[in-house]
Each structure stands twice: as structure tokens, then as C-alpha cells.
C-alpha positions as CSV (number, residue, x, y, z in Angstrom):
1,M,-32.2,-10.9,-3.2
2,N,-31.3,-13.7,-1.4
3,A,-28.0,-14.4,-0.4
4,V,-27.1,-17.1,-3.3
5,S,-28.5,-14.2,-5.7
6,V,-25.9,-11.7,-3.9
7,L,-22.9,-14.4,-4.2
8,N,-23.5,-14.9,-7.8
9,N,-23.9,-11.2,-8.4
10,R,-20.5,-10.3,-10.6
11,T,-20.0,-6.8,-9.3
12,F,-20.3,-8.5,-5.5
13,Q,-17.5,-11.0,-6.4
14,I,-15.4,-8.6,-7.8
15,V,-15.6,-6.2,-5.1
16,F,-15.2,-9.0,-2.6
17,L,-12.1,-10.6,-4.1
18,L,-10.4,-7.6,-4.6
19,Y,-11.1,-6.0,-0.7
20,S,-10.3,-9.3,0.9
21,A,-7.2,-9.8,-0.9
22,L,-6.0,-6.2,-0.4
23,L,-6.6,-6.8,3.4
24,I,-5.0,-10.3,3.7
25,F,-2.1,-9.5,1.6
26,L,-1.3,-6.0,3.3
27,G,-3.0,-6.7,6.6
28,R,-0.6,-6.2,9.5
29,Q,2.4,-5.5,7.8
30,T,3.5,-2.1,9.3
31,D,5.6,-4.0,11.9
32,V,6.0,-7.3,10.4
33,G,9.6,-6.5,8.9
34,L,11.8,-8.1,6.3
35,L,13.3,-11.2,5.9
36,N,16.8,-11.4,6.1
37,F,17.3,-13.1,2.7
38,D,15.7,-11.8,-0.9
39,D,13.1,-9.6,1.0
40,S,15.7,-7.5,2.4
41,F,18.1,-8.2,-0.6
42,Y,15.3,-6.7,-3.0
43,A,14.7,-3.7,-0.7
44,Q,18.3,-2.7,-0.4
45,K,18.7,-2.3,-3.9
46,A,15.7,-0.1,-4.4
47,K,17.0,2.2,-1.6
48,E,19.9,2.3,-3.6
49,L,18.2,3.2,-6.7
50,L,16.3,5.9,-4.9
51,T,19.2,7.7,-3.4
52,G,20.8,8.0,-6.5
53,G,21.3,5.0,-8.2
54,S,20.7,4.2,-12.4
55,L,17.6,3.3,-13.3
56,W,19.1,0.6,-15.8
57,L,22.4,-0.3,-13.4
58,N,21.5,-2.0,-10.4
59,T,23.8,-2.1,-7.4
60,F,24.0,-4.0,-4.1
61,N,26.4,-2.2,-1.5
62,G,27.5,0.3,-4.5
63,Q,28.5,-2.4,-6.5
64,P,27.0,-3.6,-9.9
65,D,24.5,-6.4,-9.3
66,F,23.5,-8.5,-12.4
67,D,20.8,-10.8,-10.4
68,K,17.5,-9.8,-12.1
69,P,16.0,-6.9,-14.1
70,P,14.7,-3.7,-12.5
71,L,11.1,-3.4,-12.9
72,P,10.2,-4.6,-9.4
73,L,13.3,-2.0,-7.8
74,W,11.7,0.8,-9.9
75,L,8.3,0.1,-8.5
76,T,9.4,-0.2,-4.9
77,S,11.7,2.8,-5.1
78,L,8.3,4.9,-6.4
79,A,6.6,3.0,-3.2
80,F,9.8,4.9,-0.9
81,K,9.3,7.7,-2.7
82,M,6.0,8.2,-1.9
83,F,5.6,6.7,1.5
84,G,9.1,6.4,3.0
85,V,11.7,3.5,3.1
86,S,10.1,1.0,5.0
87,G,9.6,-2.8,4.9
88,Y,5.9,-2.1,4.6
89,A,6.4,0.2,1.2
90,T,8.3,-2.6,0.1
91,V,5.9,-5.5,0.6
92,M,3.1,-3.3,-0.2
93,V,4.3,-3.7,-4.1
94,T,4.1,-7.4,-3.7
95,G,0.6,-7.3,-2.4
96,L,-0.7,-5.0,-4.7
97,F,0.4,-7.1,-7.8
98,G,-0.9,-10.3,-5.5
99,V,-4.3,-8.5,-5.8
100,G,-4.2,-7.9,-9.4
101,A,-3.2,-11.5,-10.0
102,V,-6.5,-12.2,-8.6
103,Y,-8.4,-10.0,-10.2
104,V,-7.1,-10.8,-13.7
105,T,-7.4,-14.7,-12.8
106,Y,-11.2,-13.6,-12.5
107,R,-11.5,-12.2,-15.6
108,L,-9.5,-14.8,-17.7
109,S,-11.6,-17.4,-16.0
110,E,-14.8,-15.7,-16.9
111,K,-13.8,-15.2,-20.3
112,L,-12.9,-18.9,-21.1
113,F,-15.8,-20.4,-19.7
114,K,-18.6,-17.3,-19.3
115,D,-19.1,-18.9,-15.9
116,S,-19.3,-16.0,-13.1
117,W,-19.0,-19.4,-10.5
118,V,-15.9,-20.9,-11.9
119,A,-14.5,-17.4,-11.8
120,F,-15.3,-16.5,-8.4
121,I,-14.3,-20.0,-7.1
122,A,-11.0,-19.6,-9.0
123,G,-10.3,-16.2,-7.5
124,I,-10.8,-17.8,-4.0
125,V,-8.6,-20.9,-4.8
126,L,-5.6,-18.6,-5.8
127,I,-5.6,-17.0,-2.6
128,F,-5.7,-20.4,-1.0
129,P,-3.9,-22.4,0.4
130,G,-1.0,-20.2,2.1
131,Y,1.9,-20.5,-0.4
132,F,0.5,-18.2,-2.7
133,L,-1.0,-16.1,0.2
134,D,2.6,-16.1,2.0
135,Y,4.4,-14.8,-1.0
136,S,1.9,-12.0,-1.7
137,R,2.8,-10.7,1.6
138,R,6.9,-10.7,0.8
139,G,9.1,-8.2,-0.9
140,M,9.8,-10.8,-3.6
141,T,9.6,-11.0,-7.5
142,D,7.8,-14.1,-8.4
143,I,4.3,-12.4,-7.6
144,V,5.4,-9.7,-10.0
145,L,6.2,-12.0,-12.3
146,T,3.2,-14.3,-11.7
147,F,0.9,-11.0,-12.6
148,F,2.6,-10.6,-16.1
149,V,2.5,-14.0,-17.0
150,T,-1.1,-14.0,-16.3
151,L,-2.0,-10.8,-18.0
152,A,-0.1,-11.7,-21.0
153,L,-1.8,-14.9,-21.4
154,Y,-5.6,-13.1,-20.8
155,C,-4.6,-10.5,-23.5
156,F,-3.5,-13.3,-25.4
157,F,-6.9,-15.1,-25.2
158,L,-8.6,-11.9,-25.9
159,A,-6.3,-11.3,-29.0
160,R,-8.8,-14.4,-30.6
161,E,-11.7,-11.6,-31.4
162,N,-9.4,-8.5,-31.6
163,P,-5.7,-9.1,-32.9
164,R,-5.1,-5.8,-31.5
165,W,-4.7,-7.2,-28.1
166,Y,-1.5,-9.0,-29.5
167,L,0.4,-5.9,-28.8
168,A,-0.9,-5.6,-25.2
169,F,0.3,-9.3,-24.8
170,G,3.6,-8.0,-26.0
171,F,3.8,-5.5,-23.4
172,S,2.8,-7.6,-20.6
173,T,5.3,-10.2,-21.5
174,V,7.8,-7.0,-21.4
175,G,7.1,-6.6,-17.8
176,A,7.3,-10.1,-17.2
177,I,11.1,-10.4,-18.6
178,L,11.9,-7.1,-17.0
179,T,11.0,-8.6,-13.6
180,K,12.9,-12.0,-13.8
181,S,14.6,-12.5,-17.1
182,V,13.9,-15.6,-19.0
183,L,11.8,-16.8,-16.9
184,G,9.5,-14.1,-18.4
185,L,10.0,-15.8,-21.7
186,F,7.1,-18.2,-20.5
187,P,4.1,-16.2,-22.1
188,L,5.7,-16.5,-25.3
189,L,6.2,-20.1,-25.3
190,I,2.8,-21.0,-24.1
191,A,1.4,-18.6,-26.9
192,L,3.5,-20.3,-29.7
193,G,2.8,-23.7,-28.1
194,V,-0.8,-23.1,-28.1
195,L,-0.8,-21.6,-32.2
196,V,1.1,-24.8,-32.9
197,M,-0.9,-27.0,-31.6
198,T,-4.4,-25.7,-33.0
199,R,-2.6,-24.9,-36.4
200,R,-3.1,-21.6,-36.5
201,W,-0.2,-20.6,-38.7
202,R,-2.0,-17.7,-40.2
203,T,-1.8,-16.0,-36.7
204,M,1.8,-16.6,-36.7
205,V,2.3,-14.2,-39.2
206,N,-0.4,-11.7,-38.4
207,P,1.3,-7.9,-38.4
208,N,-0.1,-7.6,-34.7
209,F,0.9,-11.2,-33.5
210,V,4.3,-10.2,-35.1
211,A,4.4,-6.5,-33.8
212,G,3.6,-8.1,-30.3
213,M,6.3,-10.5,-30.3
214,A,8.9,-7.8,-31.2
215,I,7.5,-6.0,-28.3
216,A,8.6,-8.6,-26.4
217,L,11.6,-9.5,-27.4
218,G,13.0,-5.9,-28.0
219,L,11.7,-3.8,-25.3
220,G,12.3,-6.8,-22.7
221,S,16.1,-7.3,-23.6
222,T,16.6,-3.6,-23.1
223,W,18.5,-4.2,-19.4
224,H,20.5,-7.0,-20.7
225,I,21.6,-4.6,-23.9
226,I,22.4,-1.8,-21.5
227,N,24.1,-3.7,-18.9
228,W,26.1,-5.8,-22.0
229,M,27.2,-2.0,-23.0
230,E,28.2,-0.9,-19.6
231,Y,30.0,-4.0,-18.5
232,G,30.8,-6.6,-21.5
233,D,31.5,-9.9,-20.8
234,R,31.6,-9.1,-17.0
235,F,27.8,-9.2,-17.4
236,V,27.4,-12.1,-19.8
237,H,29.2,-14.2,-17.5
238,Q,27.6,-13.1,-14.2
239,H,24.2,-12.8,-15.3
240,F,23.6,-15.8,-18.2
241,G,26.7,-18.1,-17.1
242,W,26.9,-18.1,-13.3
243,I,23.1,-17.1,-12.2
244,I,21.1,-18.7,-14.8
245,W,23.3,-21.5,-16.3
246,E,25.5,-22.8,-13.3
247,R,23.2,-21.8,-10.6
248,F,19.7,-22.6,-12.1
249,I,20.4,-25.3,-14.4
250,Q,23.4,-27.0,-13.3
251,G,22.7,-26.2,-9.6
252,D,25.3,-25.2,-6.7
253,P,28.2,-27.3,-7.0
254,A,28.9,-27.0,-3.6
255,T,25.8,-29.1,-2.8
256,P,25.1,-31.5,-5.7
257,N,21.9,-32.8,-6.0
258,A,22.6,-36.7,-6.1
259,S,19.0,-37.8,-7.0
260,P,18.6,-39.2,-10.5
261,F,14.8,-38.1,-10.0
262,Y,15.9,-34.7,-9.1
263,F,13.4,-33.6,-11.8
264,L,10.2,-34.7,-9.8
265,G,11.1,-32.4,-7.5
266,Y,8.6,-29.9,-8.0
267,L,5.8,-32.7,-8.0
268,K,6.9,-33.2,-4.6
269,G,6.6,-29.5,-3.8
270,F,2.8,-29.5,-4.9
271,F,2.4,-32.2,-2.8
272,G,3.3,-30.7,0.0
273,N,2.1,-27.2,-0.3
274,Y,-1.3,-27.5,-2.5
275,W,-3.9,-28.9,-0.2
276,P,-6.8,-29.1,-0.3
277,W,-6.6,-28.6,-4.3
278,L,-4.1,-31.3,-5.4
279,P,-6.7,-33.7,-5.8
280,F,-8.9,-31.6,-7.9
281,A,-5.6,-30.4,-9.7
282,V,-4.6,-34.1,-11.2
283,A,-8.3,-34.7,-12.4
284,G,-8.5,-31.4,-13.8
285,C,-5.4,-31.5,-15.8
286,W,-6.8,-35.2,-16.8
287,Q,-10.2,-33.4,-17.9
288,F,-8.6,-30.4,-19.6
289,G,-6.2,-32.8,-21.7
290,K,-9.3,-34.6,-23.0
291,Q,-11.2,-31.7,-23.9
292,A,-8.4,-30.0,-25.5
293,A,-8.1,-33.0,-27.4
294,T,-11.8,-33.9,-28.2
295,E,-13.6,-30.2,-28.7
296,T,-13.9,-28.0,-31.5
297,E,-11.2,-26.0,-33.2
298,D,-13.0,-23.1,-32.1
299,N,-13.4,-24.3,-28.4
300,K,-10.0,-26.8,-27.8
301,D,-7.5,-23.6,-27.2
302,R,-9.0,-22.2,-24.5
303,Y,-8.3,-25.8,-22.4
304,L,-4.9,-26.0,-24.5
305,L,-4.1,-22.5,-22.9
306,V,-4.5,-23.0,-19.3
307,L,-3.1,-26.6,-19.7
308,L,0.0,-25.6,-21.5
309,W,0.6,-22.9,-18.9
310,V,0.7,-25.7,-16.6
311,G,3.2,-28.0,-18.3
312,I,5.5,-26.0,-20.0
313,I,6.4,-24.1,-17.2
314,L,6.7,-27.3,-15.2
315,V,8.9,-29.1,-17.6
316,V,10.9,-26.6,-18.0
317,L,11.7,-25.5,-14.9
318,S,12.1,-29.3,-13.6
319,L,14.9,-29.8,-16.2
320,G,17.2,-27.2,-13.6
321,N,19.0,-28.7,-10.9
322,A,18.3,-25.3,-8.2
323,Q,14.4,-25.9,-8.0
324,Y,12.4,-23.5,-5.5
325,F,8.8,-24.4,-5.0
326,R,8.4,-20.2,-5.5
327,Y,9.1,-20.2,-9.0
328,M,6.1,-22.4,-9.6
329,L,3.7,-19.6,-8.8
330,P,3.2,-18.6,-12.0
331,V,1.4,-21.5,-12.7
332,F,-0.9,-20.8,-9.5
333,P,-3.5,-19.0,-11.7
334,A,-4.1,-21.9,-14.3
335,L,-3.9,-24.1,-11.3
336,A,-7.0,-22.2,-9.7
337,I,-9.2,-22.1,-13.2
338,I,-8.4,-25.7,-13.3
339,V,-9.7,-26.5,-9.9
340,S,-12.5,-24.0,-10.2
341,K,-13.7,-25.8,-13.7
342,T,-13.6,-29.0,-12.4
343,L,-15.3,-28.7,-9.0
344,G,-18.2,-26.8,-11.5
345,N,-18.3,-29.9,-13.8
346,W,-18.8,-32.3,-11.1
347,M,-21.0,-30.3,-9.1
348,L,-24.9,-29.8,-9.3
349,Q,-26.1,-26.3,-9.1
350,D,-27.6,-26.7,-5.5
351,W,-24.2,-27.8,-4.2
352,K,-22.5,-25.1,-5.9
353,D,-25.0,-22.8,-4.2
354,K,-24.4,-24.4,-0.8
355,L,-20.5,-24.6,-1.5
356,M,-20.0,-20.6,-2.2
357,P,-20.5,-19.4,1.4
358,W,-18.5,-21.7,3.1
359,L,-15.6,-20.6,0.8
360,V,-16.7,-17.2,1.3
361,G,-16.5,-17.7,5.2
362,V,-12.9,-19.2,4.8
363,V,-12.3,-15.8,3.1
364,M,-13.6,-13.5,5.7
365,F,-12.5,-15.7,8.6
366,T,-8.8,-15.3,7.2
367,T,-9.3,-11.6,6.6
368,L,-10.3,-11.5,10.6
369,L,-7.4,-13.6,11.4
370,I,-4.9,-11.3,10.0
371,N,-6.2,-8.1,10.6
372,V,-7.9,-8.1,14.0
373,T,-5.9,-10.9,16.2
374,P,-2.9,-11.0,17.6
375,I,-2.1,-14.8,16.3
376,E,1.8,-15.2,14.7
377,L,1.5,-17.7,12.4
378,K,5.0,-19.0,11.2
379,Q,3.9,-20.0,7.9
380,A,0.9,-19.4,5.1
381,A,0.3,-15.9,6.2
382,S,4.1,-14.4,7.3
383,L,2.7,-13.1,10.6
384,R,5.5,-13.2,12.5
385,R,8.2,-10.3,13.0
386,N,11.0,-10.6,10.9
387,S,14.3,-9.3,11.7
388,W,12.9,-7.6,14.6
389,E,16.3,-7.6,16.7
390,V,18.3,-6.1,13.5
391,R,15.7,-3.5,13.6
392,L,16.1,-2.6,17.3
393,L,19.8,-2.7,17.0
394,A,19.6,-0.7,13.3
395,P,19.7,2.9,15.2
396,S,22.5,2.0,17.3
397,I,24.7,0.8,14.7
398,R,24.0,3.7,12.7
399,L,25.0,6.1,15.4
400,N,28.1,4.4,16.3
401,T,29.6,2.6,13.6
402,P,30.9,5.1,11.1
403,D,29.2,5.4,7.4
404,E,32.6,4.4,5.9
405,M,33.3,1.9,8.3
406,A,32.2,-1.9,8.0
407,L,30.4,-3.4,10.7
408,G,32.8,-6.4,12.0
409,N,31.4,-10.2,12.1
410,Y,32.7,-12.1,15.0
411,R,31.4,-16.0,14.2
412,L,28.4,-15.1,12.6
413,P,27.3,-16.6,9.4
414,L,28.4,-15.1,6.0
415,W,25.0,-13.6,4.8
416,N,22.9,-13.4,8.0
417,P,21.8,-10.9,8.8
418,R,24.1,-9.1,6.2
419,N,21.0,-8.0,4.3
420,S,18.6,-6.9,7.0
421,I,21.8,-5.0,9.0
422,L,22.4,-3.1,5.1
423,F,18.6,-2.3,4.7
424,Y,17.9,-1.2,8.3
425,S,21.2,0.4,9.5
426,D,23.0,1.3,6.0
427,R,26.3,-0.5,7.0
428,W,27.9,-3.5,5.6
429,L,28.5,-6.4,8.0
430,A,32.0,-7.7,6.9
431,D,32.8,-11.5,6.3
432,P,33.0,-13.6,9.3
433,V,36.1,-13.8,11.7
434,G,36.6,-16.6,13.9
435,E,40.0,-15.7,15.8
436,P,39.7,-13.9,19.0
437,E,42.8,-12.2,18.4
438,K,41.9,-10.7,15.1
439,V,39.2,-8.5,17.0
440,M,41.2,-7.5,19.7
441,A,43.8,-6.6,16.9
442,S,41.1,-4.4,15.4
443,F,40.7,-2.0,18.4
444,D,44.4,-1.3,17.8
445,K,44.4,-0.4,14.5
446,N,41.1,1.9,14.9
447,P,39.6,2.0,18.3
448,R,36.4,3.2,17.1
449,S,35.7,-0.2,15.3
450,T,32.6,-2.2,16.2
451,W,31.2,-5.6,16.0
452,L,28.1,-7.5,15.8
453,S,28.1,-11.4,17.7
454,W,26.0,-14.3,18.9
455,I,25.8,-13.2,22.7
456,G,27.1,-16.6,23.5
457,E,30.3,-15.7,21.6
458,F,30.7,-12.4,23.1
459,R,30.5,-13.5,26.4
460,E,33.4,-16.1,25.8
461,L,35.5,-13.3,24.1
462,E,34.7,-11.4,27.2
463,K,36.3,-13.9,29.4
464,Q,39.3,-14.1,27.7
465,F,39.8,-10.4,27.5
466,P,38.2,-9.4,30.9
467,G,37.7,-5.3,31.0
468,Q,38.9,-5.0,27.6
469,L,35.4,-5.1,25.8
470,Y,32.2,-3.0,25.8
471,L,28.6,-4.1,25.1
472,I,26.9,-1.4,23.3
473,Q,23.5,-3.2,23.0
474,S,22.3,-6.8,23.1
475,Q,19.2,-7.7,21.6
476,G,17.8,-11.1,20.8
477,P,20.8,-13.5,20.2
478,Y,23.1,-10.8,18.7
479,A,25.9,-8.7,20.6
480,Y,27.0,-5.3,19.3
481,F,29.9,-4.2,20.9
482,T,33.4,-2.4,20.6
483,S,36.6,-1.7,22.9
484,V,36.1,-0.1,26.3
485,K,38.8,2.4,25.4
486,V,35.9,4.2,23.6
487,R,33.0,3.6,26.0
488,D,32.6,7.3,26.5
489,Q,32.5,8.1,22.8
490,I,29.4,5.9,22.4
491,R,26.2,7.6,21.6
492,Y,22.4,6.8,22.8
493,D,20.9,10.0,21.7
494,F,18.2,8.9,19.6
495,S,16.7,12.3,19.0
496,G,16.8,14.6,15.9
497,E,18.6,13.6,13.1
498,N,19.7,10.4,15.2
499,N,16.2,9.4,15.2
500,K,16.3,7.9,11.8
501,Q,14.9,4.4,11.6
502,I,13.4,2.2,9.2
503,R,10.2,0.1,10.1
């Protein structure tokens, strides 16, 4: 068996994609740590769920949180239960869903076009460029949503042959809704778009399709209903009023988007983040549109499904002012299919056979780069250490700041590094204080109060109040300090029970 035959073997392709994706997404993660924003935020909510929180009523720092539904938190807290609370357990969940998205993309491509070359290349295109790869190595919810959207549409296409797959379509959409609320409705919008444009009216009243829709909307809304029953209008105003309408649709009023062409923001994002596949994706969308218009009724829906997958999500999200390119991740599997099918149509078999070893080599090189080299990439693979200063400070903060007391904040930003401080040390970083007198007054009120600041700000404060401050520990740009009056009470014994540290 020659090399070309091996690369075209379906079993080899699936094993290679899954194994490579697993090593790329989860490789060298044990000491990378979590970013302060989003990653530590979700990890903290999962930690609170693990330590006695409600399955349905999310909390952050013990307060009700209405940001997103709890499915990713359930999975992360399960990982914490099995492997301990850590940054690695957090990103492991995302990485596994990234691997799942690669696999489902392969299977859907194979089912759509019955071409293992197209399916294999689609899996590789999805892993690259680095944007999908990067977010598969982070502890956020976008990759989880991408998996459920892809799985739901795969089940929807399978239902052409066996309508019972509509039930699986419904349950997959439940996963999407319980991951990211209204953004999880995309599979329903895309499926309805396909049925309307192909005039499959009978399918819309098929008992299995109706049951799948009922499952999606019924079970998918459980978190919303339970929180509304518990908190009433407070939940409605916060989740739907603030998070969805004001923050997403209208945008942050403090930083209004002045450009009248704000709706082109995601196209600009693709121009900056989807190379080298962007030209093939654009040409492929045009080709898919032509195929959807000219193919027979039995074949046009396969092109229409992928095209609407991209179009509906792009149009809906472009209507909002708050545009974060990571929201586009659910269209990456569809674009991977479009790119691979377009390349497959354009290339002769001889060129396909020549291209495949190069792409396999790129995957293998990336796997080795991530797992066996000390290189720290700033983007593309998130190999640099995150929150390392906070992780080194956390044991001292946990030992010397009582758990019922907030950690003082002298001239640090409001939210940075609040989330990572809370996750790694179990202590809340208070709102920033800018007046030196308030810092000194806190020691008169409670000599055991402790503070965090920039090391430069601490040195200036020390000059203003010589001999009155004690630096417990400095790490990177941060200074953790207290009053010199309690210097003898500061602990540095990290053995035994005091050795608890979240990595």
C-alpha cells in the first residue's frame, strides 16, 4: 500500500484528525493557565457550582449570574470533580468539544458529498487557521456552541433518509441553547430556511420534525424558565434586557459605534483572520449559491444547507453593534466544508494527491511545535503562560487575606485581574481606590487588611508613608502588601493545608 492509498483510507483519516486535534488543542496545557477575562470568569462559576451551587441558578462570587445558561458549567464542574480544580480541567472541556467539532465536520462533509478527500481536507481546514485552534485551547463557550450547532445540522441532514434523526436534531439544539441562550437557536433558523427554500412543506408538519422542534424549544428554555420563576423580572431585565438587547444589539453605550458601516465588521474580521482560505471561501460561497439554484430538488438542499449556515449566522450577528469575531466560530465548520469542496472541484486527482501530504505535514508540524518545543506563540495556539503572576501570588493571598475579607485594590483596573484573583485565590478584589489616605485609613479600621497594586504605585505609596507598609510579596507588575503593624502575623508556611494551589 503506497502513501497516497494510506492518506485516502477513511480509517486513517478519522484517526489522524482526532488524534492530531486532541494533541493540538490539549497539548502543553498543564501550566498555561487561564486568561483573566472570560476564561477565569466561567471557571469560577463552575467552581462555585462544584462547591454547593445550584445546577440551574448560576452564581459568580456568590451572587446570582444571568450571563449564559449552565451546560458548559456542568461539564467543567464535572471535570473539576474528576481531575481537580485547575486551569487544565477547564480548557480540557473546550478542547474535547473542539475535537468533536472536527469529527462531526468530517462526517457531515462525507455525508454531503460522499468524498473522503473533501471530508479529510474539511477537517484540516477547520483546525487551521489559528483562530479556531486558539479558542479550542481556551475555557470559553464558543467552541461548545460550535459543536452543538454542527451536530444539530448533521442530524438534520441525516433526517432526509430517516426522520427519527429530527429528534436528535432537537436534542442537539437543546445543547446549543443551554450553552449560549438565543444564539443556540441558529440550527432552528437554518433548518427552517432550508425547508422553506426547498418547499418541503410536508416536512414541516412531519411528527418527528415537530417533536424535534418541541424538544429544542421546550428543554432548551428550562434554564430561562427556572431563573424567571426564581428571580422574576430581575432575570428578564438582566438577561434579555441588558445582556442581549442593550449589550449585544445596541452595543456598549459608553463606547458607541460611530461607523455607519458597523454591519460590515464581521467581514473585516474574516479578512484579518481567515487566511489562507479566504479567497477559496468567497469563491466557494458563489459556487454553492449557483449549485443551490441549478441542482435538482434532491441535491440542492445539501448546498443550500451549508450556504444558509454561513449566511443566516453572518446576517443575524451583523445586525448587532457588539461584534466579537469569536461569535463567528459556529460558521467555521461550514466554511471548512465550502473551502474543501471548492478545492476538490477545481483540482485534478493528481494535484489532490500531491496536496494532501503537504497538509498532513502542516498538521504534524503544528502538533510537534505545540507539544515538544518551548516556543510561546502570542496568538494562534495560546502557548504563552496566562495569569502567571496571579497564580504565584495566590497562595500568599489565600494565607494572609481572611476569606470573609475582600482584597483591597489600589489603582488597579476594575476587572483586571479580578476574575483570575477570585479563581486562583478564592478572594474578591475590591473596586479600585485611588486615594492613598483611604489605604492607610483601612489599616486603622482593620490592621489585617491587605492590598494589591502595581509595584510602581506601591513604591510611591511607600515614599509618602515611610516605614508604615509591609510588602508581603511582589510578582511581575503586582505588589501585595499590608500594614507593617501586622508584619509578624504574615504567614509564609505553604505546607500541609496551606499548600492548596490551583494551577
